[in-house]
PDB file of N, CA, C and O in Angstrom, chain B, residues numbered from 101:
ATOM      1  N   MET B 101     -10.487   4.387   8.514  1.00  0.00           N
ATOM      2  CA  MET B 101     -10.106   5.264   9.894  1.00  0.00           C
ATOM      3  C   MET B 101      -9.178   5.002  10.695  1.00  0.00           C
ATOM      4  O   MET B 101      -8.665   3.883  10.673  1.00  0.00           O
ATOM      5  N   ALA B 102      -8.620   6.290  11.865  1.00  0.00           N
ATOM      6  CA  ALA B 102      -7.338   6.008  12.077  1.00  0.00           C
ATOM      7  C   ALA B 102      -7.178   5.725  13.767  1.00  0.00           C
ATOM      8  O   ALA B 102      -7.799   6.234  14.700  1.00  0.00           O
ATOM      9  N   TYR B 103      -6.591   5.175  13.766  1.00  0.00           N
ATOM     10  CA  TYR B 103      -6.027   4.382  14.851  1.00  0.00           C
ATOM     11  C   TYR B 103      -4.928   4.832  15.997  1.00  0.00           C
ATOM     12  O   TYR B 103      -4.325   3.949  16.608  1.00  0.00           O
ATOM     13  N   GLY B 104      -4.751   5.840  16.198  1.00  0.00           N
ATOM     14  CA  GLY B 104      -3.427   6.055  16.616  1.00  0.00           C
ATOM     15  C   GLY B 104      -2.869   7.089  15.425  1.00  0.00           C
ATOM     16  O   GLY B 104      -3.386   8.047  14.852  1.00  0.00           O
ATOM     17  N   ASN B 105      -1.703   6.505  15.337  1.00  0.00           N
ATOM     18  CA  ASN B 105      -0.700   7.407  14.090  1.00  0.00           C
ATOM     19  C   ASN B 105      -0.826   6.554  12.542  1.00  0.00           C
ATOM     20  O   ASN B 105      -0.329   6.525  11.417  1.00  0.00           O
ATOM     21  N   LYS B 106      -1.809   5.944  13.346  1.00  0.00           N
ATOM     22  CA  LYS B 106      -2.312   4.923  11.488  1.00  0.00           C
ATOM     23  C   LYS B 106      -3.761   5.086  11.362  1.00  0.00           C
ATOM     24  O   LYS B 106      -4.692   5.408  12.100  1.00  0.00           O
ATOM     25  N   VAL B 107      -3.521   4.594   9.638  1.00  0.00           N
ATOM     26  CA  VAL B 107      -4.794   5.069   9.153  1.00  0.00           C
ATOM     27  C   VAL B 107      -5.436   3.434   8.668  1.00  0.00           C
ATOM     28  O   VAL B 107      -4.705   2.723   7.979  1.00  0.00           O
ATOM     29  N   LYS B 108      -6.592   3.013   9.014  1.00  0.00           N
ATOM     30  CA  LYS B 108      -6.755   2.217   8.603  1.00  0.00           C
ATOM     31  C   LYS B 108      -7.901   1.610   7.345  1.00  0.00           C
ATOM     32  O   LYS B 108      -9.116   1.578   7.542  1.00  0.00           O
ATOM     33  N   LEU B 109      -7.263   1.169   6.099  1.00  0.00           N
ATOM     34  CA  LEU B 109      -8.173   1.461   5.183  1.00  0.00           C
ATOM     35  C   LEU B 109      -8.629  -0.295   4.386  1.00  0.00           C
ATOM     36  O   LEU B 109      -8.003  -1.335   4.179  1.00  0.00           O
ATOM     37  N   HIS B 110      -9.381  -0.042   4.259  1.00  0.00           N
ATOM     38  CA  HIS B 110     -10.205  -1.268   3.424  1.00  0.00           C
ATOM     39  C   HIS B 110      -9.732  -1.249   2.466  1.00  0.00           C
ATOM     40  O   HIS B 110      -9.279  -0.150   2.146  1.00  0.00           O
ATOM     41  N   TYR B 111      -9.540  -2.496   1.385  1.00  0.00           N
ATOM     42  CA  TYR B 111      -8.675  -2.484   0.436  1.00  0.00           C
ATOM     43  C   TYR B 111      -9.329  -4.280  -0.226  1.00  0.00           C
ATOM     44  O   TYR B 111      -9.383  -5.332   0.411  1.00  0.00           O
ATOM     45  N   ASP B 112      -9.729  -4.010  -1.677  1.00  0.00           N
ATOM     46  CA  ASP B 112     -10.096  -5.019  -1.746  1.00  0.00           C
ATOM     47  C   ASP B 112      -9.501  -5.924  -2.544  1.00  0.00           C
ATOM     48  O   ASP B 112     -10.040  -5.969  -3.650  1.00  0.00           O
ATOM     49  N   ILE B 113      -8.482  -6.756  -2.391  1.00  0.00           N
ATOM     50  CA  ILE B 113      -7.383  -7.663  -2.602  1.00  0.00           C
ATOM     51  C   ILE B 113      -7.313  -9.103  -3.070  1.00  0.00           C
ATOM     52  O   ILE B 113      -7.739  -9.968  -2.305  1.00  0.00           O
ATOM     53  N   PRO B 114      -6.976  -9.336  -3.871  1.00  0.00           N
ATOM     54  CA  PRO B 114      -7.733 -10.249  -4.779  1.00  0.00           C
ATOM     55  C   PRO B 114      -6.985 -11.370  -4.466  1.00  0.00           C
ATOM     56  O   PRO B 114      -5.801 -11.459  -4.792  1.00  0.00           O
ATOM     57  N   VAL B 115      -7.717 -12.434  -3.720  1.00  0.00           N
ATOM     58  CA  VAL B 115      -7.645 -14.220  -2.881  1.00  0.00           C
ATOM     59  C   VAL B 115      -5.837 -14.376  -2.839  1.00  0.00           C
ATOM     60  O   VAL B 115      -4.984 -14.370  -1.951  1.00  0.00           O
ATOM     61  N   PHE B 116      -5.848 -14.530  -4.529  1.00  0.00           N
ATOM     62  CA  PHE B 116      -3.783 -15.163  -4.691  1.00  0.00           C
ATOM     63  C   PHE B 116      -3.460 -13.990  -3.668  1.00  0.00           C
ATOM     64  O   PHE B 116      -3.218 -14.152  -2.472  1.00  0.00           O
ATOM     65  N   ILE B 117      -3.503 -12.644  -4.426  1.00  0.00           N
ATOM     66  CA  ILE B 117      -2.754 -11.699  -3.277  1.00  0.00           C
ATOM     67  C   ILE B 117      -2.552 -11.620  -1.584  1.00  0.00           C
ATOM     68  O   ILE B 117      -1.746 -11.181  -0.764  1.00  0.00           O
ATOM     69  N   LYS B 118      -3.970 -12.421  -1.638  1.00  0.00           N
ATOM     70  CA  LYS B 118      -3.874 -12.454  -0.071  1.00  0.00           C
ATOM     71  C   LYS B 118      -3.308 -14.087   0.319  1.00  0.00           C
ATOM     72  O   LYS B 118      -3.852 -14.747   1.204  1.00  0.00           O
ATOM     73  N   LYS B 119      -2.790 -14.314  -0.042  1.00  0.00           N
ATOM     74  CA  LYS B 119      -2.958 -16.003  -0.111  1.00  0.00           C
ATOM     75  C   LYS B 119      -1.744 -15.613  -0.178  1.00  0.00           C
ATOM     76  O   LYS B 119      -1.518 -15.337   1.000  1.00  0.00           O
ATOM     77  N   GLN B 120      -0.695 -15.376  -0.815  1.00  0.00           N
ATOM     78  CA  GLN B 120       0.626 -14.412  -0.447  1.00  0.00           C
ATOM     79  C   GLN B 120       1.159 -14.218   0.400  1.00  0.00           C
ATOM     80  O   GLN B 120       1.992 -14.969   0.906  1.00  0.00           O
ATOM     81  N   LEU B 121       0.678 -12.688   0.959  1.00  0.00           N
ATOM     82  CA  LEU B 121       0.292 -12.402   2.024  1.00  0.00           C
ATOM     83  C   LEU B 121       0.487 -12.704   3.492  1.00  0.00           C
ATOM     84  O   LEU B 121       1.041 -12.145   4.438  1.00  0.00           O
ATOM     85  N   MET B 122      -0.278 -13.953   3.269  1.00  0.00           N
ATOM     86  CA  MET B 122      -0.237 -14.666   4.464  1.00  0.00           C
ATOM     87  C   MET B 122       0.516 -15.602   4.809  1.00  0.00           C
ATOM     88  O   MET B 122       0.484 -15.999   5.974  1.00  0.00           O
ATOM     89  N   GLU B 123       1.189 -16.049   4.068  1.00  0.00           N
ATOM     90  CA  GLU B 123       2.300 -16.931   3.656  1.00  0.00           C
ATOM     91  C   GLU B 123       3.724 -16.360   4.195  1.00  0.00           C
ATOM     92  O   GLU B 123       4.304 -16.701   5.226  1.00  0.00           O
ATOM     93  N   ILE B 124       4.226 -15.194   3.021  1.00  0.00           N
ATOM     94  CA  ILE B 124       5.593 -13.998   4.173  1.00  0.00           C
ATOM     95  C   ILE B 124       5.270 -14.115   4.964  1.00  0.00           C
ATOM     96  O   ILE B 124       5.934 -15.000   5.504  1.00  0.00           O
ATOM     97  N   ALA B 125       4.063 -13.547   5.982  1.00  0.00           N
ATOM     98  CA  ALA B 125       3.736 -12.923   6.828  1.00  0.00           C
ATOM     99  C   ALA B 125       3.392 -13.900   8.562  1.00  0.00           C
ATOM    100  O   ALA B 125       3.441 -13.782   9.787  1.00  0.00           O
ATOM    101  N   LYS B 126       2.973 -15.039   7.201  1.00  0.00           N
ATOM    102  CA  LYS B 126       3.538 -16.651   8.966  1.00  0.00           C
ATOM    103  C   LYS B 126       5.195 -16.590   8.850  1.00  0.00           C
ATOM    104  O   LYS B 126       5.816 -16.431   9.901  1.00  0.00           O
ATOM    105  N   LYS B 127       5.954 -16.715   7.557  1.00  0.00           N
ATOM    106  CA  LYS B 127       7.450 -16.689   7.828  1.00  0.00           C
ATOM    107  C   LYS B 127       7.391 -15.711   8.633  1.00  0.00           C
ATOM    108  O   LYS B 127       7.666 -16.184   9.736  1.00  0.00           O
ATOM    109  N   GLN B 128       7.209 -14.709   8.723  1.00  0.00           N
ATOM    110  CA  GLN B 128       8.140 -13.561   9.708  1.00  0.00           C
ATOM    111  C   GLN B 128       7.182 -13.456  10.704  1.00  0.00           C
ATOM    112  O   GLN B 128       7.102 -12.371  11.278  1.00  0.00           O
ATOM    113  N   LYS B 129       6.615 -14.144  10.954  1.00  0.00           N
ATOM    114  CA  LYS B 129       6.129 -13.688  12.493  1.00  0.00           C
ATOM    115  C   LYS B 129       5.690 -13.119  12.485  1.00  0.00           C
ATOM    116  O   LYS B 129       6.095 -12.341  13.349  1.00  0.00           O
ATOM    117  N   ILE B 130       4.559 -12.608  11.835  1.00  0.00           N
ATOM    118  CA  ILE B 130       3.721 -10.986  11.652  1.00  0.00           C
ATOM    119  C   ILE B 130       2.650 -11.318  11.654  1.00  0.00           C
ATOM    120  O   ILE B 130       2.336 -12.496  11.827  1.00  0.00           O
ATOM    121  N   THR B 131       1.842 -10.410  11.469  1.00  0.00           N
ATOM    122  CA  THR B 131      -0.409 -10.540  10.776  1.00  0.00           C
ATOM    123  C   THR B 131       0.800  -9.930   8.885  1.00  0.00           C
ATOM    124  O   THR B 131       1.821  -9.367   8.491  1.00  0.00           O
ATOM    125  N   ALA B 132      -0.515 -10.691   8.449  1.00  0.00           N
ATOM    126  CA  ALA B 132      -0.404  -9.801   7.275  1.00  0.00           C
ATOM    127  C   ALA B 132      -0.947  -8.897   6.661  1.00  0.00           C
ATOM    128  O   ALA B 132      -1.018  -8.633   5.460  1.00  0.00           O
ATOM    129  N   THR B 133      -1.366  -8.389   7.638  1.00  0.00           N
ATOM    130  CA  THR B 133      -2.025  -6.750   8.133  1.00  0.00           C
ATOM    131  C   THR B 133      -0.287  -5.648   7.664  1.00  0.00           C
ATOM    132  O   THR B 133       0.106  -4.839   6.824  1.00  0.00           O
ATOM    133  N   GLU B 134       0.211  -6.401   8.928  1.00  0.00           N
ATOM    134  CA  GLU B 134       1.337  -5.879   9.280  1.00  0.00           C
ATOM    135  C   GLU B 134       2.705  -5.675   7.753  1.00  0.00           C
ATOM    136  O   GLU B 134       3.643  -4.896   7.579  1.00  0.00           O
ATOM    137  N   CYS B 135       2.164  -6.758   6.990  1.00  0.00           N
ATOM    138  CA  CYS B 135       3.555  -7.682   6.598  1.00  0.00           C
ATOM    139  C   CYS B 135       2.243  -6.503   4.899  1.00  0.00           C
ATOM    140  O   CYS B 135       3.054  -6.742   4.004  1.00  0.00           O
ATOM    141  N   LEU B 136       1.326  -5.827   4.296  1.00  0.00           N
ATOM    142  CA  LEU B 136       1.394  -5.085   3.850  1.00  0.00           C
ATOM    143  C   LEU B 136       1.581  -3.346   3.645  1.00  0.00           C
ATOM    144  O   LEU B 136       1.855  -2.540   2.755  1.00  0.00           O
ATOM    145  N   SER B 137       1.267  -3.376   4.971  1.00  0.00           N
ATOM    146  CA  SER B 137       1.227  -1.940   5.972  1.00  0.00           C
ATOM    147  C   SER B 137       3.483  -1.326   4.855  1.00  0.00           C
ATOM    148  O   SER B 137       3.947  -0.442   4.134  1.00  0.00           O
ATOM    149  N   ARG B 138       4.084  -3.100   5.816  1.00  0.00           N
ATOM    150  CA  ARG B 138       5.450  -2.614   5.478  1.00  0.00           C
ATOM    151  C   ARG B 138       6.508  -2.088   3.733  1.00  0.00           C
ATOM    152  O   ARG B 138       7.390  -1.327   3.336  1.00  0.00           O
ATOM    153  N   ILE B 139       5.299  -3.478   3.140  1.00  0.00           N
ATOM    154  CA  ILE B 139       5.586  -3.557   1.818  1.00  0.00           C
ATOM    155  C   ILE B 139       4.479  -2.434   1.200  1.00  0.00           C
ATOM    156  O   ILE B 139       3.852  -3.212   0.482  1.00  0.00           O
ATOM    157  N   ILE B 140       3.853  -1.190   1.010  1.00  0.00           N
ATOM    158  CA  ILE B 140       3.776   0.319   1.012  1.00  0.00           C
ATOM    159  C   ILE B 140       3.934   0.932   1.445  1.00  0.00           C
ATOM    160  O   ILE B 140       3.377   1.932   0.993  1.00  0.00           O
ATOM    161  N   GLU B 141       4.833   1.220   2.818  1.00  0.00           N
ATOM    162  CA  GLU B 141       5.823   1.890   3.446  1.00  0.00           C
ATOM    163  C   GLU B 141       6.447   1.950   2.299  1.00  0.00           C
ATOM    164  O   GLU B 141       6.495   2.928   1.553  1.00  0.00           O
ATOM    165  N   GLU B 142       7.042   0.680   2.106  1.00  0.00           N
ATOM    166  CA  GLU B 142       8.748   0.503   1.470  1.00  0.00           C
ATOM    167  C   GLU B 142       8.494   0.809  -0.101  1.00  0.00           C
ATOM    168  O   GLU B 142       9.476   0.960  -0.827  1.00  0.00           O
ATOM    169  N   GLU B 143       7.264   0.896  -0.600  1.00  0.00           N
ATOM    170  CA  GLU B 143       7.189   1.048  -1.828  1.00  0.00           C
ATOM    171  C   GLU B 143       7.026   2.822  -2.286  1.00  0.00           C
ATOM    172  O   GLU B 143       7.460   3.531  -3.194  1.00  0.00           O
ATOM    173  N   TYR B 144       5.910   3.063  -0.756  1.00  0.00           N
ATOM    174  CA  TYR B 144       6.141   4.654  -0.569  1.00  0.00           C
ATOM    175  C   TYR B 144       7.694   5.120  -0.834  1.00  0.00           C
ATOM    176  O   TYR B 144       7.954   5.884  -1.763  1.00  0.00           O
ATOM    177  N   ALA B 145       8.882   4.522   0.194  1.00  0.00           N
ATOM    178  CA  ALA B 145      10.018   5.213   0.663  1.00  0.00           C
ATOM    179  C   ALA B 145      10.625   5.074  -0.377  1.00  0.00           C
ATOM    180  O   ALA B 145      11.637   5.771  -0.316  1.00  0.00           O
ATOM    181  N   LYS B 146      10.505   4.115  -2.074  1.00  0.00           N
ATOM    182  CA  LYS B 146      11.546   5.025  -2.920  1.00  0.00           C
ATOM    183  C   LYS B 146      10.464   5.172  -3.819  1.00  0.00           C
ATOM    184  O   LYS B 146      11.135   5.606  -4.756  1.00  0.00           O
ATOM    185  N   LEU B 147       9.391   5.150  -4.230  1.00  0.00           N
ATOM    186  CA  LEU B 147       8.718   6.189  -4.936  1.00  0.00           C
ATOM    187  C   LEU B 147       8.924   7.999  -4.531  1.00  0.00           C
ATOM    188  O   LEU B 147       8.886   8.829  -5.440  1.00  0.00           O
ATOM    189  N   LYS B 148       9.178   8.491  -2.783  1.00  0.00           N
ATOM    190  CA  LYS B 148       9.714   9.227  -2.532  1.00  0.00           C
ATOM    191  C   LYS B 148      11.185   9.864  -3.537  1.00  0.00           C
ATOM    192  O   LYS B 148      11.437  10.854  -4.223  1.00  0.00           O
ATOM    193  N   GLU B 149      12.060   8.272  -2.983  1.00  0.00           N
ATOM    194  CA  GLU B 149      13.060   8.580  -3.413  1.00  0.00           C
ATOM    195  C   GLU B 149      13.424   9.149  -4.918  1.00  0.00           C
ATOM    196  O   GLU B 149      14.039  10.183  -5.177  1.00  0.00           O
ATOM    197  N   GLU B 150      12.760   7.988  -6.024  1.00  0.00           N
ATOM    198  CA  GLU B 150      12.991   7.951  -7.221  1.00  0.00           C
ATOM    199  C   GLU B 150      12.686   9.859  -6.884  1.00  0.00           C
ATOM    200  O   GLU B 150      13.631  10.431  -6.340  1.00  0.00           O
ATOM    201  N   ASP B 151      11.656  10.564  -7.152  1.00  0.00           N
ATOM    202  CA  ASP B 151      11.130  11.940  -7.000  1.00  0.00           C
ATOM    203  C   ASP B 151      11.490  12.729  -6.780  1.00  0.00           C
ATOM    204  O   ASP B 151      11.267  13.809  -7.328  1.00  0.00           O
ATOM    205  N   ARG B 152      12.795  12.324  -5.122  1.00  0.00           N
ATOM    206  CA  ARG B 152      13.796  13.274  -4.781  1.00  0.00           C
ATOM    207  C   ARG B 152      14.836  13.261  -5.513  1.00  0.00           C
ATOM    208  O   ARG B 152      15.576  14.234  -5.367  1.00  0.00           O
ATOM    209  N   LYS B 153      15.225  12.278  -6.451  1.00  0.00           N
ATOM    210  CA  LYS B 153      16.521  12.250  -7.243  1.00  0.00           C
ATOM    211  C   LYS B 153      15.410  13.318  -8.701  1.00  0.00           C
ATOM    212  O   LYS B 153      15.898  14.444  -8.798  1.00  0.00           O
ATOM    213  N   THR B 154      14.610  13.189  -9.336  1.00  0.00           N
ATOM    214  CA  THR B 154      14.637  13.664 -10.005  1.00  0.00           C
ATOM    215  C   THR B 154      14.468  15.373 -10.413  1.00  0.00           C
ATOM    216  O   THR B 154      14.689  16.190 -11.307  1.00  0.00           O
ATOM    217  N   ILE B 155      13.867  15.209  -8.943  1.00  0.00           N
ATOM    218  CA  ILE B 155      13.970  16.734  -8.843  1.00  0.00           C
ATOM    219  C   ILE B 155      15.739  17.337  -8.692  1.00  0.00           C
ATOM    220  O   ILE B 155      16.049  18.323  -9.361  1.00  0.00           O
ATOM    221  N   LEU B 156      16.537  16.832  -8.011  1.00  0.00           N
ATOM    222  CA  LEU B 156      17.753  17.547  -8.334  1.00  0.00           C
ATOM    223  C   LEU B 156      18.070  16.761  -9.386  1.00  0.00           C
ATOM    224  O   LEU B 156      19.092  16.982 -10.036  1.00  0.00           O
TER     225      LEU B 156
END
C-alpha cells in the first residue's frame, strides 16, 4: 500500500522481535513501525555503501 512517498509492507515478524522493537521505540519515543523503518533505511544505506565500495 502506498502512503504518499512511503510504501507500507506487511511483515510476519516473530513476537520476540516485536517486543524488542517496542522497547527500543518506547525509549526513543517513536512507534515500533517508525523504528523498523529506520532500521531498514540504515541497513539499506550500509548495503548501498558497501556495494559502491566494491564497484570502485
